[in-house]
N, C-alpha and C positions, 0 to 999 in steps of 0.2 A: 492201690493202698495213701489215702490221704499223707502229705510230711507231717507231722506234729512238731511245733515251734513255740518254745515259751522263752519271756523274754525275763524271765525267773532265771535265775541261777541256782539251782536245788543246794539247798542248805545253804543261801549267802544271808546277807541281814533282811532284805525287803520279804524275800521268799519266808523267813521264818518267822518274820512278822507279820505279812499276809496270814498266816496261818495261825498263831496266837489272837489274833485278831475277831480270829472268825469263830474259835471255839468259847471266846469271853462274849463275843455279840453272842451265841446262842445261848450260853446261860443267862446273861443278863436280861435278852428277849423275854426267854422263857417265865422269868422271875417277876417282870414287864406285865407278863400274859396272866400270868397265874397272880400279882398285885391286884391290877386295875380289871379283871374281865370274874375271878373267880371270890378276891376277898373284898374289895369293894365293885360293884356292876357299875358296867359304863351306863348308865345314868343314876348312879347315885356321886362320878365322880367330879366335882366341882372347881371353881379355880381356888380358894378357899382348901377344897383338902389339899388340893397338888400343893398348895404357898405350905399347908401344914406338914407334909411330908419333906420340903424341898429344907427345913427346918431344921431335921431330922442331918447331925455328919453322917451318915454312914451311908445314907439316898442320896445326900447332894454329891457326894463321892462317886458314889455308884452312877448317877446321871452323870458327870464332869466324864468319868471315865470313858462312858458308854459312848457321849459325844466326842471321845479323840480318837474312842477304838473306828468308832463307826466312820467317821471321815478318814483317816487313813483307809479302812479297808477300803473304804470309795472309792477313792482316788486315786491312789497306788492299784486298783483294779483295773480304772478305766486307763489309768496311763498305761500302764501292762497292756492293755489291750491292743493299743492303741498302738507301741511300739512293735508289738502281732503284727499288725496290720502292716508294715511298713516307714511308721514315721520315724527320720533320722534327721539329722542333721540339724541345722537354723530352729525348724518345724519343729523337732523333738525339742531345745531348749527352750524356747516362745511358750511348749504347752506344759512344760514341766513349772516354769516359770508362774505361770500364771495359777493353773492348779494347787503349788505349795502357796502363793498370795491370799487363794480365791479359802485355802484350808486351816489358813492362818485368822483370816476372819472368818470363817465359820465360826471355826471354835473360839474366839476370841467374846464372838457377839453371844454364843452360846452359854461362854462359861457367863460372865457381865448378868445375862439375863437369869442365869437362875442366883447369882449374888442375890441378885433384888429379889429375885423369887423369895430368897431363904432369907431377907429382913436383913443381911451382911453390909450393904449399902449404906 
């Protein structure tokens, strides 16, 4: 039988956040799918309609939280997969630094675009 190894410490903070963000992403993705495929059919989705939705504070916050949760969940998953494959030492630190910088840049850019679309800049 193959040995099972995980870099997540069960009950640790990143382990918990990975599960919380997964649950949040499932719920928000279901909301997104329902809203943009049943309430507003894909052919009816326009830039102006998206702008109008982004002006709603609840929708705006949901999308920004979706961005943050998705970024954390994806980057944390990739990082831990690399650690599980044997990444260690200096390479591990460099990869972590690059992923953190990329995550911050993605969240900053996404939040900026969301505020522009909402007309709040």
